[in-house]
DRENTORKOL-3810 file (N, C-alpha, C; in nm, 4 decimals):
REM DRENTORKOL-3810
@n.u->0.8222; n.v->2.0535; n.w->23.2213; ca.u->0.9549; ca.v->2.0730; ca.w->23.1687; c.u->1.0538; c.v->2.1070; c.w->23.2809
@n.u->1.0122; n.v->2.1913; n.w->23.3756; ca.u->1.1008; ca.v->2.2286; ca.w->23.4850; c.u->1.1408; c.v->2.1068; c.w->23.5679
@n.u->1.0479; n.v->2.0138; n.w->23.5863; ca.u->1.0790; ca.v->1.8934; ca.w->23.6647; c.u->1.1851; c.v->1.8093; c.w->23.5952
@n.u->1.1731; n.v->1.7937; n.w->23.4654; ca.u->1.2732; ca.v->1.7158; ca.w->23.3917; c.u->1.4095; c.v->1.7832; c.w->23.3974
@n.u->1.4108; n.v->1.9144; n.w->23.3836; ca.u->1.5375; ca.v->1.9869; ca.w->23.3942; c.u->1.5977; c.v->1.9687; c.w->23.5332
@n.u->1.5134; n.v->1.9738; n.w->23.6356; ca.u->1.5626; ca.v->1.9553; ca.w->23.7720; c.u->1.6287; c.v->1.8185; c.w->23.7865
@n.u->1.5668; n.v->1.7161; n.w->23.7337; ca.u->1.6219; ca.v->1.5812; ca.w->23.7422; c.u->1.7560; c.v->1.5725; c.w->23.6697
@n.u->1.7638; n.v->1.6330; n.w->23.5536; ca.u->1.8897; ca.v->1.6348; ca.w->23.4780; c.u->1.9971; c.v->1.7081; c.w->23.5569
@n.u->1.9618; n.v->1.8224; n.w->23.6135; ca.u->2.0587; ca.v->1.8984; ca.w->23.6926; c.u->2.1051; c.v->1.8200; c.w->23.8151
@n.u->2.0166; n.v->1.7475; n.w->23.8797; ca.u->2.0579; ca.v->1.6639; ca.w->23.9929; c.u->2.1632; c.v->1.5648; c.w->23.9452
@n.u->2.1378; n.v->1.4985; n.w->23.8336; ca.u->2.2306; ca.v->1.3981; ca.w->23.7825; c.u->2.3637; c.v->1.4584; c.w->23.7396
@n.u->2.3608; n.v->1.5846; n.w->23.6982; ca.u->2.4832; ca.v->1.6541; ca.w->23.6571; c.u->2.5584; c.v->1.7146; c.w->23.7748
@n.u->2.4971; n.v->1.7110; n.w->23.8939; ca.u->2.5595; ca.v->1.7706; ca.w->24.0109; c.u->2.5442; c.v->1.9210; c.w->24.0187
@n.u->2.4528; n.v->1.9756; n.w->23.9395; ca.u->2.4261; ca.v->2.1202; ca.w->23.9407; c.u->2.3109; c.v->2.1465; c.w->24.0370
@n.u->2.3440; n.v->2.1444; n.w->24.1636; ca.u->2.2420; ca.v->2.1487; ca.w->24.2679; c.u->2.1608; c.v->2.2777; c.w->24.2736
@n.u->2.2222; n.v->2.3954; n.w->24.2690; ca.u->2.1388; ca.v->2.5163; ca.w->24.2732; c.u->2.0397; c.v->2.5226; c.w->24.1565
@n.u->2.0842; n.v->2.4819; n.w->24.0392; ca.u->1.9966; ca.v->2.4825; ca.w->23.9222; c.u->1.8829; c.v->2.3814; c.w->23.9383
@n.u->1.9154; n.v->2.2650; n.w->23.9962; ca.u->1.8138; ca.v->2.1621; ca.w->24.0186; c.u->1.7050; c.v->2.2128; c.w->24.1119
@n.u->1.7458; n.v->2.2720; n.w->24.2220; ca.u->1.6482; ca.v->2.3244; ca.w->24.3183; c.u->1.5660; c.v->2.4353; c.w->24.2556
@n.u->1.6304; n.v->2.5234; n.w->24.1827; ca.u->1.5588; ca.v->2.6340; ca.w->24.1185; c.u->1.4513; c.v->2.5827; c.w->24.0224
@n.u->1.4866; n.v->2.4857; n.w->23.9405; ca.u->1.3900; ca.v->2.4312; ca.w->23.8442; c.u->1.2760; c.v->2.3582; c.w->23.9149
@n.u->1.3081; n.v->2.2810; n.w->24.0188; ca.u->1.2041; ca.v->2.2087; ca.w->24.0921; c.u->1.1109; c.v->2.3052; c.w->24.1650
@n.u->1.1674; n.v->2.4113; n.w->24.2211; ca.u->1.0843; ca.v->2.5117; ca.w->24.2886; c.u->0.9936; c.v->2.5829; c.w->24.1884
@n.u->1.0463; n.v->2.6131; n.w->24.0696; ca.u->0.9630; ca.v->2.6757; ca.w->23.9658; c.u->0.8481; c.v->2.5841; c.w->23.9269
@n.u->0.8772; n.v->2.4570; n.w->23.9099; ca.u->0.7724; ca.v->2.3609; ca.w->23.8730; c.u->0.6652; c.v->2.3558; c.w->23.9808
@n.u->0.7072; n.v->2.3496; n.w->24.1063; ca.u->0.6110; ca.v->2.3429; ca.w->24.2166; c.u->0.5270; c.v->2.4708; c.w->24.2242
@n.u->0.5907; n.v->2.5841; n.w->24.2024; ca.u->0.5187; ca.v->2.7114; ca.w->24.2070; c.u->0.4185; c.v->2.7233; c.w->24.0919
@n.u->0.4597; n.v->2.6833; n.w->23.9740; ca.u->0.3737; ca.v->2.6982; ca.w->23.8552; c.u->0.2532; c.v->2.6040; c.w->23.8581
@n.u->0.2717; n.v->2.4863; n.w->23.9138; ca.u->0.1637; ca.v->2.3876; ca.w->23.9089; c.u->0.0789; c.v->2.3828; c.w->24.0350
@n.u->0.1379; n.v->2.4203; n.w->24.1481; ca.u->0.0698; ca.v->2.4088; ca.w->24.2767; c.u->0.0123; c.v->2.2681; c.w->24.2945
@n.u->0.0887; n.v->2.1691; n.w->24.2537; ca.u->0.0476; ca.v->2.0286; ca.w->24.2542; c.u->0.1178; c.v->1.9536; c.w->24.3675
@n.u->0.0445; n.v->1.8679; n.w->24.4363; ca.u->0.1049; ca.v->1.7835; ca.w->24.5400; c.u->0.2061; c.v->1.6878; c.w->24.4773
@n.u->0.1791; n.v->1.6425; n.w->24.3566; ca.u->0.2698; ca.v->1.5534; ca.w->24.2859; c.u->0.4043; c.v->1.6222; c.w->24.2639
@n.u->0.4003; n.v->1.7437; n.w->24.2131; ca.u->0.5242; ca.v->1.8165; ca.w->24.1848; c.u->0.5919; c.v->1.8589; c.w->24.3150
@n.u->0.5137; n.v->1.8861; n.w->24.4176; ca.u->0.5730; ca.v->1.9162; ca.w->24.5477; c.u->0.6503; c.v->1.7946; c.w->24.5983
@n.u->0.5968; n.v->1.6755; n.w->24.5739; ca.u->0.6683; ca.v->1.5537; ca.w->24.6102; c.u->0.7995; c.v->1.5416; c.w->24.5346
@n.u->0.7980; n.v->1.5795; n.w->24.4085; ca.u->0.9206; ca.v->1.5777; ca.w->24.3290; c.u->1.0217; c.v->1.6775; c.w->24.3857
@n.u->0.9736; n.v->1.7938; n.w->24.4284; ca.u->1.0609; ca.v->1.8929; ca.w->24.4916; c.u->1.1257; c.v->1.8336; c.w->24.6170
@n.u->1.0500; n.v->1.7560; n.w->24.6921; ca.u->1.1066; ca.v->1.6899; ca.w->24.8095; c.u->1.2227; c.v->1.5996; c.w->24.7718
@n.u->1.2060; n.v->1.5242; n.w->24.6637; ca.u->1.3150; ca.v->1.4389; ca.w->24.6163; c.u->1.4376; c.v->1.5223; c.w->24.5817
@n.u->1.4175; n.v->1.6296; n.w->24.5058; ca.u->1.5303; ca.v->1.7137; ca.w->24.4636; c.u->1.6024; c.v->1.7697; c.w->24.5864
@n.u->1.5256; n.v->1.8191; n.w->24.6827; ca.u->1.5880; ca.v->1.8745; ca.w->24.8036; c.u->1.6716; c.v->1.7677; c.w->24.8743
@n.u->1.6201; n.v->1.6457; n.w->24.8828; ca.u->1.6953; ca.v->1.5380; ca.w->24.9467; c.u->1.8192; c.v->1.5022; c.w->24.8656
@n.u->1.8040; n.v->1.4946; n.w->24.7361; ca.u->1.9142; ca.v->1.4537; ca.w->24.6489; c.u->2.0312; c.v->1.5519; c.w->24.6523
@n.u->2.0023; n.v->1.6782; n.w->24.6767; ca.u->2.1102; ca.v->1.7782; ca.w->24.6804; c.u->2.1607; c.v->1.8027; c.w->24.8227
@n.u->2.1079; n.v->1.7265; n.w->24.9190; ca.u->2.1579; ca.v->1.7361; ca.w->25.0544; c.u->2.0822; c.v->1.8285; c.w->25.1471
@n.u->1.9708; n.v->1.8825; n.w->25.1013; ca.u->1.8880; ca.v->1.9688; ca.w->25.1859; c.u->1.7891; c.v->1.8813; c.w->25.2623
@n.u->1.8420; n.v->1.8038; n.w->25.3552; ca.u->1.7611; ca.v->1.7012; ca.w->25.4200; c.u->1.6470; c.v->1.7581; c.w->25.5046
@n.u->1.6712; n.v->1.8672; n.w->25.5732; ca.u->1.5648; ca.v->1.9239; ca.w->25.6581; c.u->1.4471; c.v->1.9698; c.w->25.5724
@n.u->1.4760; n.v->2.0341; n.w->25.4608; ca.u->1.3678; ca.v->2.0805; ca.w->25.3729; c.u->1.2964; c.v->1.9622; c.w->25.3077
@n.u->1.3713; n.v->1.8615; n.w->25.2679; ca.u->1.3102; ca.v->1.7418; ca.w->25.2092; c.u->1.2199; c.v->1.6730; c.w->25.3106
@n.u->1.2666; n.v->1.6612; n.w->25.4336; ca.u->1.1874; ca.v->1.5983; ca.w->25.5388; c.u->1.0601; c.v->1.6778; c.w->25.5651
@n.u->1.0720; n.v->1.8119; n.w->25.5658; ca.u->0.9556; ca.v->1.8975; ca.w->25.5874; c.u->0.8512; c.v->1.8747; c.w->25.4789
@n.u->0.8950; n.v->1.8693; n.w->25.3537; ca.u->0.8032; ca.v->1.8481; ca.w->25.2414; c.u->0.7378; c.v->1.7112; c.w->25.2513
@n.u->0.8175; n.v->1.6077; n.w->25.2764; ca.u->0.7618; ca.v->1.4720; ca.w->25.2868; c.u->0.6608; c.v->1.4640; c.w->25.4012
@n.u->0.6949; n.v->1.5214; n.w->25.5154; ca.u->0.6023; ca.v->1.5187; ca.w->25.6295; c.u->0.4733; c.v->1.5926; c.w->25.5982
@n.u->0.4850; n.v->1.7039; n.w->25.5264; ca.u->0.3649; ca.v->1.7790; ca.w->25.4873; c.u->0.2761; c.v->1.6954; c.w->25.3956
@n.u->0.3364; n.v->1.6313; n.w->25.2974; ca.u->0.2587; ca.v->1.5484; ca.w->25.2049; c.u->0.1932; c.v->1.4313; c.w->25.2771
@n.u->0.2657; n.v->1.3720; n.w->25.3698; ca.u->0.2108; ca.v->1.2602; ca.w->25.4463; c.u->0.0918; c.v->1.3071; c.w->25.5304
@n.u->0.1055; n.v->1.4222; n.w->25.5927; ca.u->-0.0037; ca.v->1.4718; ca.w->25.6777; c.u->-0.1262; c.v->1.5116; c.w->25.5962
@n.u->-0.1062; n.v->1.5486; n.w->25.4704; ca.u->-0.2182; ca.v->1.5894; ca.w->25.3847; c.u->-0.2893; c.v->1.4709; c.w->25.3202
@n.u->-0.2293; n.v->1.3539; n.w->25.3207; ca.u->-0.2874; ca.v->1.2384; ca.w->25.2510; c.u->-0.4319; c.v->1.2079; c.w->25.2882
@n.u->-0.4729; n.v->1.2222; n.w->25.4127; ca.u->-0.6145; ca.v->1.1938; ca.w->25.4421; c.u->-0.7131; c.v->1.2910; c.w->25.3741
@n.u->-0.6669; n.v->1.4135; n.w->25.3452; ca.u->-0.7568; ca.v->1.5133; ca.w->25.2861; c.u->-0.7417; c.v->1.5284; c.w->25.1349
@n.u->-0.6215; n.v->1.5059; n.w->25.0839; ca.u->-0.5964; ca.v->1.5297; ca.w->24.9422; c.u->-0.4968; c.v->1.4268; c.w->24.8895
@n.u->-0.4975; n.v->1.4066; n.w->24.7601; ca.u->-0.4087; ca.v->1.3073; ca.w->24.7011; c.u->-0.2642; c.v->1.3563; c.w->24.7051
@n.u->-0.1795; n.v->1.2745; n.w->24.7608; ca.u->-0.0349; ca.v->1.2937; ca.w->24.7553; c.u->0.0230; c.v->1.1623; c.w->24.7057
@n.u->0.0985; n.v->1.1679; n.w->24.5998; ca.u->0.1505; ca.v->1.0463; ca.w->24.5381; c.u->0.2496; c.v->0.9752; c.w->24.6303
@n.u->0.2137; n.v->0.8558; n.w->24.6714; ca.u->0.2989; ca.v->0.7768; ca.w->24.7600; c.u->0.4332; c.v->0.7451; c.w->24.6936
@n.u->0.4340; n.v->0.7309; n.w->24.5624; ca.u->0.5583; ca.v->0.7033; ca.w->24.4911; c.u->0.6564; c.v->0.8190; c.w->24.5085
@n.u->0.6074; n.v->0.9424; n.w->24.4979; ca.u->0.6944; ca.v->1.0587; ca.w->24.5144; c.u->0.7461; c.v->1.0688; c.w->24.6575
@n.u->0.6628; n.v->1.0365; n.w->24.7536; ca.u->0.7096; ca.v->1.0333; ca.w->24.8926; c.u->0.8194; c.v->0.9274; c.w->24.9051
@n.u->0.7997; n.v->0.8147; n.w->24.8390; ca.u->0.9001; ca.v->0.7082; ca.w->24.8412; c.u->1.0328; c.v->0.7494; c.w->24.7812
@n.u->1.0300; n.v->0.8230; n.w->24.6705; ca.u->1.1570; ca.v->0.8651; ca.w->24.6101; c.u->1.2298; c.v->0.9636; c.w->24.7012
@n.u->1.1537; n.v->1.0459; n.w->24.7730; ca.u->1.2162; ca.v->1.1373; ca.w->24.8688; c.u->1.2801; c.v->1.0582; c.w->24.9821
@n.u->1.2075; n.v->0.9605; n.w->25.0350; ca.u->1.2626; ca.v->0.8769; ca.w->25.1420; c.u->1.3883; c.v->0.8045; c.w->25.0941
@n.u->1.3870; n.v->0.7572; n.w->24.9709; ca.u->1.5032; ca.v->0.6885; ca.w->24.9162; c.u->1.6224; c.v->0.7833; c.w->24.9080
@n.u->1.6000; n.v->0.9042; n.w->24.8603; ca.u->1.7085; ca.v->1.0025; ca.w->24.8508; c.u->1.7590; c.v->1.0442; c.w->24.9889
@n.u->1.6749; n.v->1.0298; n.w->25.0896; ca.u->1.7164; ca.v->1.0587; ca.w->25.2277; c.u->1.7895; c.v->0.9406; c.w->25.2912
@n.u->1.8029; n.v->0.8313; n.w->25.2147; ca.u->1.8741; ca.v->0.7146; ca.w->25.2643; c.u->1.7893; c.v->0.6207; c.w->25.3467
@n.u->1.6595; n.v->0.6362; n.w->25.3384; ca.u->1.5662; ca.v->0.5536; ca.w->25.4173; c.u->1.5007; c.v->0.4511; c.w->25.3250
@n.u->1.5777; n.v->0.3523; n.w->25.2876; ca.u->1.5369; ca.v->0.2533; ca.w->25.1874; c.u->1.4114; c.v->0.1762; c.w->25.2275
@n.u->1.4055; n.v->0.1273; n.w->25.3505; ca.u->1.2882; ca.v->0.0504; ca.w->25.3942; c.u->1.1623; c.v->0.1369; c.w->25.3912
@n.u->1.1758; n.v->0.2605; n.w->25.4364; ca.u->1.0620; ca.v->0.3528; ca.w->25.4341; c.u->1.0204; c.v->0.3825; c.w->25.2898
@n.u->1.1172; n.v->0.3958; n.w->25.2016; ca.u->1.0876; ca.v->0.4185; ca.w->25.0597; c.u->1.0039; c.v->0.3043; c.w->25.0046
@n.u->1.0428; n.v->0.1812; n.w->25.0343; ca.u->0.9670; ca.v->0.0670; ca.w->24.9825; c.u->0.8277; c.v->0.0586; c.w->25.0433
@n.u->0.8127; n.v->0.1054; n.w->25.1650; ca.u->0.6793; ca.v->0.1099; ca.w->25.2241; c.u->0.5907; c.v->0.2044; c.w->25.1416
@n.u->0.6461; n.v->0.3167; n.w->25.0986; ca.u->0.5688; ca.v->0.4117; ca.w->25.0171; c.u->0.5492; c.v->0.3613; c.w->24.8743
@n.u->0.6479; n.v->0.2912; n.w->24.8186; ca.u->0.6295; ca.v->0.2334; ca.w->24.6849; c.u->0.5167; c.v->0.1299; c.w->24.6889
@n.u->0.5129; n.v->0.0529; n.w->24.7963; ca.u->0.4053; ca.v->-0.0449; ca.w->24.8117; c.u->0.2705; c.v->0.0261; c.w->24.8240
@n.u->0.2660; n.v->0.1365; n.w->24.8972; ca.u->0.1422; ca.v->0.2155; ca.w->24.9095; c.u->0.0998; c.v->0.2676; c.w->24.7726
@n.u->0.1957; n.v->0.3101; n.w->24.6916; ca.u->0.1640; ca.v->0.3580; ca.w->24.5563; c.u->0.1032; c.v->0.2449; c.w->24.4737
@n.u->0.1575; n.v->0.1263; n.w->24.4885; ca.u->0.1018; ca.v->0.0098; ca.w->24.4192; c.u->-0.0412; c.v->-0.0169; c.w->24.4662
@n.u->-0.0615; n.v->-0.0155; n.w->24.5969; ca.u->-0.1953; ca.v->-0.0397; ca.w->24.6517; c.u->-0.2941; c.v->0.0689; c.w->24.6099
@n.u->-0.2452; n.v->0.1939; n.w->24.5973; ca.u->-0.3296; ca.v->0.3064; ca.w->24.5538; c.u->-0.3586; c.v->0.3025; c.w->24.4039
@n.u->-0.2887; n.v->0.2140; n.w->24.3338; ca.u->-0.2945; ca.v->0.2102; ca.w->24.1869; c.u->-0.2546; c.v->0.3462; c.w->24.1272
@n.u->-0.1515; n.v->0.4009; n.w->24.1850; ca.u->-0.1024; ca.v->0.5330; ca.w->24.1478; c.u->-0.0424; c.v->0.5320; c.w->24.0076
@n.u->-0.0767; n.v->0.6319; n.w->23.9302; ca.u->-0.0168; ca.v->0.6455; ca.w->23.7973; c.u->0.1312; c.v->0.6780; c.w->23.8063
@n.u->0.1722; n.v->0.7366; n.w->23.9169; ca.u->0.3135; ca.v->0.7727; ca.w->23.9346; c.u->0.4051; c.v->0.6507; c.w->23.9242
@n.u->0.3555; n.v->0.5378; n.w->23.9670; ca.u->0.4387; ca.v->0.4178; ca.w->23.9733; c.u->0.4730; c.v->0.3636; c.w->23.8345
@n.u->0.4022; n.v->0.4076; n.w->23.7341; ca.u->0.4274; ca.v->0.3562; ca.w->23.5991; c.u->0.5633; c.v->0.3983; c.w->23.5443
@n.u->0.6301; n.v->0.4933; n.w->23.6092; ca.u->0.7627; ca.v->0.5348; ca.w->23.5637; c.u->0.8754; c.v->0.4590; c.w->23.6322
@n.u->0.8429; n.v->0.3726; n.w->23.7270; ca.u->0.9467; ca.v->0.3136; ca.w->23.8103; c.u->1.0456; c.v->0.2251; c.w->23.7343
@n.u->1.0061; n.v->0.1717; n.w->23.6225; ca.u->1.0954; ca.v->0.0829; ca.w->23.5458; c.u->1.2150; c.v->0.1604; c.w->23.4885
@n.u->1.1949; n.v->0.2868; n.w->23.4556; ca.u->1.3022; ca.v->0.3641; ca.w->23.3926; c.u->1.3425; c.v->0.4890; c.w->23.4702
@n.u->1.2765; n.v->0.5181; n.w->23.5794; ca.u->1.3035; ca.v->0.6396; ca.w->23.6564; c.u->1.4430; c.v->0.6310; c.w->23.7186
@n.u->1.5326; n.v->0.7238; n.w->23.6848; ca.u->1.6695; ca.v->0.7160; ca.w->23.7378; c.u->1.6770; c.v->0.7350; c.w->23.8893
@n.u->1.5725; n.v->0.7870; n.w->23.9501; ca.u->1.5733; ca.v->0.8044; ca.w->24.0955; c.u->1.5751; c.v->0.6707; c.w->24.1675
@n.u->1.5423; n.v->0.5628; n.w->24.0969; ca.u->1.5390; ca.v->0.4298; ca.w->24.1574; c.u->1.6599; c.v->0.3439; c.w->24.1194
@n.u->1.7583; n.v->0.4025; n.w->24.0549; ca.u->1.8751; ca.v->0.3253; ca.w->24.0114; c.u->1.9413; c.v->0.2496; c.w->24.1264
@n.u->1.9424; n.v->0.3090; n.w->24.2446; ca.u->2.0125; ca.v->0.2470; ca.w->24.3577; c.u->1.9419; c.v->0.1243; c.w->24.4138
@n.u->1.8183; n.v->0.0991; n.w->24.3722; ca.u->1.7439; ca.v->-0.0149; ca.w->24.4290; c.u->1.7057; c.v->-0.1198; c.w->24.3243
@n.u->1.7548; n.v->-0.1069; n.w->24.2051; ca.u->1.7135; ca.v->-0.1996; ca.w->24.0989; c.u->1.7467; c.v->-0.3453; c.w->24.1309
@n.u->1.8518; n.v->-0.3705; n.w->24.2070; ca.u->1.8868; ca.v->-0.5089; ca.w->24.2409; c.u->1.8160; c.v->-0.5580; c.w->24.3676
@n.u->1.7433; n.v->-0.4707; n.w->24.4337; ca.u->1.6717; ca.v->-0.5086; ca.w->24.5555; c.u->1.5556; c.v->-0.6018; c.w->24.5180
@n.u->1.5428; n.v->-0.7152; n.w->24.5864; ca.u->1.4328; ca.v->-0.8078; ca.w->24.5550; c.u->1.2944; c.v->-0.7428; c.w->24.5667
@n.u->1.2801; n.v->-0.6455; n.w->24.6556; ca.u->1.1505; ca.v->-0.5767; ca.w->24.6690; c.u->1.1178; c.v->-0.4975; c.w->24.5432
@n.u->1.2188; n.v->-0.4395; n.w->24.4818; ca.u->1.1991; ca.v->-0.3683; ca.w->24.3553; c.u->1.1581; c.v->-0.4668; c.w->24.2463
@n.u->1.2298; n.v->-0.5783; n.w->24.2386; ca.u->1.1998; ca.v->-0.6795; ca.w->24.1371; c.u->1.0573; c.v->-0.7318; c.w->24.1540
@n.u->1.0173; n.v->-0.7559; n.w->24.2769; ca.u->0.8814; ca.v->-0.8031; ca.w->24.3039; c.u->0.7779; c.v->-0.7005; c.w->24.2607
@n.u->0.8028; n.v->-0.5761; n.w->24.2933; ca.u->0.7092; ca.v->-0.4699; ca.w->24.2583; c.u->0.6979; c.v->-0.4541; c.w->24.1061
@n.u->0.8095; n.v->-0.4607; n.w->24.0375; ca.u->0.8099; ca.v->-0.4514; ca.w->23.8901; c.u->0.7216; c.v->-0.5610; c.w->23.8310
@n.u->0.7339; n.v->-0.6816; n.w->23.8843; ca.u->0.6527; ca.v->-0.7934; ca.w->23.8333; c.u->0.5048; c.v->-0.7710; c.w->23.8637
@n.u->0.4733; n.v->-0.7276; n.w->23.9854; ca.u->0.3327; ca.v->-0.7066; ca.w->24.0215; c.u->0.2690; c.v->-0.5931; c.w->23.9443
@n.u->0.3467; n.v->-0.4897; n.w->23.9135; ca.u->0.2936; ca.v->-0.3785; ca.w->23.8344; c.u->0.2628; c.v->-0.4263; c.w->23.6927
@n.u->0.3390; n.v->-0.5252; n.w->23.6463; ca.u->0.3119; ca.v->-0.5844; ca.w->23.5162; c.u->0.4065; c.v->-0.5410; c.w->23.4066
@n.u->0.5228; n.v->-0.4902; n.w->23.4445; ca.u->0.6212; ca.v->-0.4543; ca.w->23.3430; c.u->0.6775; c.v->-0.5800; c.w->23.2785
@n.u->0.7035; n.v->-0.5768; n.w->23.1483; ca.u->0.7654; ca.v->-0.6930; ca.w->23.0843; c.u->0.9107; c.v->-0.7063; c.w->23.1301
@n.u->0.9605; n.v->-0.8265; n.w->23.1275; ca.u->1.1009; ca.v->-0.8496; ca.w->23.1675; c.u->1.1955; c.v->-0.7973; c.w->23.0635
END
C-alpha cells in the first residue's frame, strides 16, 4: 500500500510524502524489489544522488541476490538515462521477471510508450494490442 501511495504522491508532485511512503514500504518489507521502487521515487523527486546510490547497490547485489532488473530500469529512466533503462528492461525480460508484467500500464513508463524498443518489448512479453 505504501508503494502505491508513493507513486500517487509522485504524480501529484507531493515529493516529501512520496519519499516518506516509499521509505516506509522499503523499511517494512526489507525487499530488494521495494528498494528498487524507492530508487525510482528518489529519482523522480530529484534526489539523484540517493537514487543512483540505491540503483548501484541493487546492481552490485545482483550476483548474490535477486534484484528486479525492471525496477532498476525505472530508476534509470527517472534519472533520464533512457538507453540504460531499456538495457535493464531487456534484462528483466531475459530474467522472466514478474515485475515486467506491469509495464503495459505502469505510469512510470509513460515517457517511453512511443519508443520502438518499448513497443517491441510489449509484443515479446505477449501483451495484447
